[in-house]
N, C-alpha and C positions, 0 to 999 in steps of 0.2 A: 615567505611563506615555508614553512618546515613540511614535512610527510605527517599525515596521521599515524597516529600509535598502532602498532601492529594488533589484532584481534578486532578492529571496529569492523562493524557490518559492513558498510559499504562506503570503503573511502572515498570514493569519486562523488559520494553524495553529502552524506554526513553520517556520524559515528551511532546512529539511533534510529529507529523505524517509527515512522509516523501512521496514524490510522484514525481517519475522519467517517463520521456519521455522516457527512455531506455527499452528493455526488449527483451525476446526470441521471440516474435511473431511478432517484428518488425523488428529482426534481428540485433540489436544495443548491443546486450547483451548477456553473456553467462549465466548470473543469471537472475532469475525471477525478473521483475520490478527493475532489475539492484541492486538488495539488500534493495530497499525501501518498505515501507508498501503497496503502490498503485501505479499502471502504467498501460503499454498496456496489461501487462498480467492477470490483474485484470478480476476476473468473473463481466459480467456484471450484474449491481445491488447489488453488494457485501456488506455485513452488516459489517464485520469486516476485518482487513490485513489477508493474507494468504489465500484466497480466489482465487484461479486462474480459468480461462475460460478453453475453449469456452464454451459459446459465450463470447467474449473479449469485455471489455469496450469499448464504444463508443468515450471516453473523456479522455483516458488514465489514468483512476482510479482518474480524478478530483471530479468527481461528486459522486462517491462513497466514497470519504474521506470527503467531505463535509456531506453527508449524515448522518456520523457517529454520 
C-alpha cells in the first residue's frame, strides 16, 4: 500500500471528511455521529474530528466540518 497523496485532509483515516445526520444525541444511532467525522454528537465549535459535546452542534456538525 502506498502513502496517500500530499494534501489529504486526514491521511491516517481517509482523504475526505464525512458528516452524518445520525447520532446518539438524537437517538438514531448507537455510535457517536454514526461512525462519521462530524454529526449531531459533535461538540459545538469543534475544530477537529473526535470532539464530542455537550453542548452539541446546532448544525449537525456541518458548520464544524466547514470550519476545518
